[in-house]
C-alpha positions as a Python dict, from the first residue, in 0.01 Angstrom:
ca = {
    (1, 'M'): (0, 0, 0),
    (2, 'A'): (-119, 333, 132),
    (3, 'K'): (-383, 329, 398),
    (4, 'S'): (-692, 531, 321),
    (5, 'K'): (-742, 804, 571),
    (6, 'L'): (-1094, 827, 707),
    (7, 'P'): (-1212, 1158, 848),
    (8, 'V'): (-1181, 1157, 1224),
    (9, 'R'): (-1487, 1291, 1402),
    (10, 'I'): (-1387, 1516, 1687),
    (11, 'P'): (-1655, 1546, 1955),
    (12, 'R'): (-1773, 1898, 2007),
    (13, 'K'): (-1726, 2057, 2344),
    (14, 'N'): (-2051, 2065, 2539),
    (15, 'S'): (-2221, 1848, 2277),
    (16, 'D'): (-2530, 1833, 2499),
    (17, 'I'): (-2547, 2211, 2524),
    (18, 'R'): (-2915, 2218, 2432),
    (19, 'G'): (-3023, 1882, 2568),
    (20, 'P'): (-3279, 1860, 2848),
    (21, 'T'): (-3049, 1634, 3055),
    (22, 'R'): (-2759, 1876, 3079),
    (23, 'K'): (-2655, 1973, 3432),
    (24, 'L'): (-2742, 2320, 3549),
    (25, 'T'): (-2479, 2568, 3654),
    (26, 'R'): (-2498, 2724, 3999),
    (27, 'R'): (-2644, 3044, 3859),
    (28, 'Q'): (-2904, 2852, 3661),
    (29, 'E'): (-3005, 2657, 3974),
    (30, 'K'): (-3035, 2982, 4169),
    (31, 'F'): (-3242, 3133, 3886),
    (32, 'V'): (-3485, 2838, 3893),
    (33, 'K'): (-3529, 2859, 4273),
    (34, 'E'): (-3575, 3236, 4272),
    (35, 'L'): (-3823, 3224, 3984),
    (36, 'V'): (-4039, 2938, 4114),
    (37, 'S'): (-4036, 3017, 4487),
    (38, 'N'): (-4127, 3382, 4417),
    (39, 'D'): (-4374, 3299, 4142),
    (40, 'G'): (-4584, 3606, 4059),
    (41, 'L'): (-4391, 3826, 4303),
    (42, 'I'): (-4084, 3906, 4091),
    (43, 'T'): (-4016, 3941, 3719),
    (44, 'L'): (-3792, 3714, 3512),
    (45, 'R'): (-3530, 3991, 3502),
    (46, 'E'): (-3534, 4025, 3881),
    (47, 'A'): (-3493, 3648, 3918),
    (48, 'A'): (-3189, 3663, 3686),
    (49, 'I'): (-3033, 3949, 3885),
    (50, 'R'): (-3091, 3763, 4213),
    (51, 'A'): (-2928, 3457, 4058),
    (52, 'G'): (-2611, 3660, 3995),
    (53, 'Y'): (-2641, 3764, 3631),
    (54, 'P'): (-2534, 4123, 3548),
    (55, 'A'): (-2822, 4371, 3551),
    (56, 'A'): (-2729, 4499, 3204),
    (57, 'S'): (-2786, 4158, 3044),
    (58, 'A'): (-3037, 4014, 3293),
    (59, 'H'): (-3335, 4059, 3058),
    (60, 'T'): (-3163, 3864, 2778),
    (61, 'R'): (-3039, 3593, 3017),
    (62, 'A'): (-3388, 3552, 3161),
    (63, 'F'): (-3536, 3514, 2813),
    (64, 'E'): (-3277, 3249, 2719),
    (65, 'L'): (-3316, 3059, 3046),
    (66, 'T'): (-3693, 3028, 3001),
    (67, 'S'): (-3676, 2939, 2631),
    (68, 'P'): (-3705, 2567, 2543),
    (69, 'R'): (-3502, 2636, 2229),
    (70, 'H'): (-3205, 2792, 2409),
    (71, 'C'): (-3208, 2620, 2751),
    (72, 'P'): (-3440, 2315, 2755),
    (73, 'H'): (-3260, 2176, 3060),
    (74, 'V'): (-3345, 2492, 3262),
    (75, 'V'): (-3707, 2488, 3143),
    (76, 'A'): (-3734, 2118, 3242),
    (77, 'E'): (-3594, 2199, 3588),
    (78, 'I'): (-3839, 2490, 3630),
    (79, 'T'): (-4129, 2252, 3556),
    (80, 'R'): (-3991, 1983, 3789),
    (81, 'Y'): (-3933, 2225, 4077),
    (82, 'R'): (-4279, 2379, 4032),
    (83, 'D'): (-4440, 2034, 4053),
    (84, 'E'): (-4235, 1957, 4363),
    (85, 'L'): (-4354, 2272, 4541),
    (86, 'D'): (-4716, 2211, 4436),
    (87, 'E'): (-4697, 1861, 4583),
    (88, 'Q'): (-4533, 1992, 4900),
    (89, 'Y'): (-4789, 2266, 4966),
    (90, 'K'): (-5107, 2117, 4826),
    (91, 'V'): (-5406, 2108, 5062),
    (92, 'G'): (-5510, 1763, 5176),
    (93, 'Y'): (-5731, 1648, 5461),
    (94, 'K'): (-5448, 1521, 5685),
    (95, 'R'): (-5229, 1826, 5626),
    (96, 'H'): (-5526, 2060, 5680),
    (97, 'V'): (-5621, 1903, 6015),
    (98, 'R'): (-5258, 1888, 6130),
    (99, 'D'): (-5201, 2257, 6043),
    (100, 'L'): (-5519, 2357, 6227),
    (101, 'Q'): (-5395, 2169, 6532),
    (102, 'K'): (-5062, 2357, 6516),
    (103, 'I'): (-5250, 2687, 6489),
    (104, 'R'): (-5468, 2592, 6784),
    (105, 'D'): (-5167, 2499, 7000),
    (106, 'L'): (-4982, 2820, 6910),
    (107, 'A'): (-5292, 3026, 6987),
    (108, 'L'): (-5328, 2858, 7327),
    (109, 'D'): (-4960, 2919, 7406),
    (110, 'N'): (-5003, 3289, 7323),
    (111, 'G'): (-5326, 3326, 7519),
    (112, 'A'): (-5537, 3385, 7207),
    (113, 'F'): (-5825, 3169, 7323),
    (114, 'S'): (-6074, 3295, 7065),
    (115, 'A'): (-5837, 3196, 6781),
    (116, 'A'): (-5776, 2860, 6949),
    (117, 'V'): (-6149, 2789, 6973),
    (118, 'Q'): (-6197, 2891, 6610),
    (119, 'A'): (-5916, 2661, 6493),
    (120, 'E'): (-6058, 2371, 6694),
    (121, 'Y'): (-6404, 2440, 6554),
    (122, 'R'): (-6266, 2429, 6200),
    (123, 'R'): (-6094, 2099, 6278),
    (124, 'G'): (-6430, 1963, 6387),
    (125, 'Q'): (-6592, 2089, 6068),
    (126, 'A'): (-6321, 1921, 5860),
    (127, 'Q'): (-6398, 1593, 6040),
    (128, 'G'): (-6750, 1621, 5904),
    (129, 'D'): (-6950, 1454, 6180),
    (130, 'I'): (-6883, 1679, 6481),
    (131, 'Y'): (-7026, 2014, 6372),
    (132, 'V'): (-7309, 2007, 6120),
    (133, 'S'): (-7420, 2330, 5959),
    (134, 'K'): (-7796, 2329, 5908),
    (135, 'S'): (-7976, 2565, 5675),
    (136, 'E'): (-8326, 2567, 5532),
    (137, 'I'): (-8351, 2611, 5158),
    (138, 'R'): (-8685, 2695, 5006),
    (139, 'T'): (-8753, 2664, 4639),
    (140, 'G'): (-9034, 2796, 4428),
    (141, 'S'): (-9198, 3136, 4408),
    (142, 'I'): (-9534, 3298, 4477),
    (143, 'D'): (-9619, 3258, 4108),
    (144, 'Q'): (-9627, 2882, 4156),
    (145, 'M'): (-9869, 2899, 4451),
    (146, 'S'): (-10246, 2886, 4430),
    (147, 'R'): (-10464, 3164, 4575),
    (148, 'E'): (-10554, 2950, 4878),
    (149, 'Q'): (-10185, 2878, 4947),
    (150, 'V'): (-10103, 3250, 4925),
    (151, 'E'): (-10385, 3340, 5168),
    (152, 'I'): (-10273, 3071, 5415),
    (153, 'E'): (-9914, 3198, 5396),
    (154, 'L'): (-10026, 3560, 5448),
    (155, 'A'): (-10234, 3460, 5752),
    (156, 'R'): (-9934, 3275, 5895),
    (157, 'I'): (-9715, 3582, 5847),
    (158, 'R'): (-9976, 3812, 6008),
    (159, 'E'): (-9990, 3589, 6316),
    (160, 'G'): (-9621, 3648, 6369),
    (161, 'F'): (-9669, 4025, 6402),
    (162, 'E'): (-9789, 4201, 6715),
    (163, 'K'): (-10121, 4382, 6697),
    (164, 'T'): (-10081, 4743, 6592),
    (165, 'I'): (-10243, 5033, 6777),
    (166, 'D'): (-10423, 5292, 6565),
    (167, 'V'): (-10289, 5635, 6666),
    (168, 'T'): (-10437, 5837, 6380),
    (169, 'P'): (-10592, 6164, 6514),
    (170, 'T'): (-10957, 6222, 6435),
    (171, 'E'): (-10929, 6600, 6382),
    (172, 'V'): (-10629, 6807, 6284),
    (173, 'E'): (-10598, 7163, 6409),
    (174, 'E'): (-10387, 7403, 6209),
    (175, 'Q'): (-10191, 7678, 6382),
    (176, 'D'): (-10165, 8035, 6266),
    (177, 'S'): (-9842, 8235, 6262),
    (178, 'E'): (-9894, 8351, 6624),
    (179, 'G'): (-9924, 7994, 6756),
    (180, 'G'): (-10300, 7996, 6811),
    (181, 'A'): (-10539, 7743, 6663),
    (182, 'K'): (-10726, 7840, 6349),
    (183, 'E'): (-11085, 7754, 6288),
    (184, 'S'): (-11130, 7420, 6122),
    (185, 'G'): (-11136, 7455, 5745),
    (186, 'S'): (-11034, 7823, 5752),
    (187, 'G'): (-10756, 7772, 5498),
    (188, 'T'): (-10525, 8051, 5389),
    (189, 'V'): (-10605, 8413, 5322),
    (190, 'A'): (-10667, 8492, 4957),
    (191, 'S'): (-10372, 8665, 4795),
    (192, 'D'): (-10582, 8941, 4621),
    (193, 'K'): (-10710, 9089, 4950),
    (194, 'R'): (-10497, 9390, 5031),
    (195, 'R'): (-10492, 9635, 5313),
    (196, 'P'): (-10611, 9984, 5221),
    (197, 'K'): (-10331, 10228, 5154),
    (198, 'D'): (-10246, 10472, 5428),
    (199, 'D'): (-10253, 10814, 5259),
    (200, 'G'): (-10118, 10980, 5565),
    (201, 'P'): (-10283, 11256, 5771),
    (202, 'E'): (-10557, 11453, 5604),
    (203, 'N'): (-10492, 11820, 5534),
}
């Protein structure tokens, strides 16, 4: 009796070629690190070139490496590495105070006392109960005040000013073209008054 032959399924090479769990190649790892650590400073193409891809095809490689359809495992690693860096460099109270202390110590070592004082002051501000910044905030406007309130406020403002001395002259003297004083209220010479013509010597 002949045995029926069933089709044998041969596993494809790199069957997980598009799966998100596939291992990254060395170039892909370098691409992810270059892209994420220099985020906003270099283009995708530049990241591909730095990772070792040929410059002629770097644009295409960069597109494929950042496409979830072509390389979901690279896209997943980009996201993971980005989250890792965000967690590493995020600003928290403890990290903030520790970094300020390092800055203060470095400033003291270098003789930059002003910077050291400023760093220590900021540490105190971060603590919250050492340095308190006080400011007065006033709300409302003059439109919401009554006439009596406005007059009281104006009187209070006037008290803050020193008394002014009146230096206005009582009489103003005008000077003529030769530097002498004119008579008060003399004004200017009328423009229609002309000197008589000089006809020259009489014959």
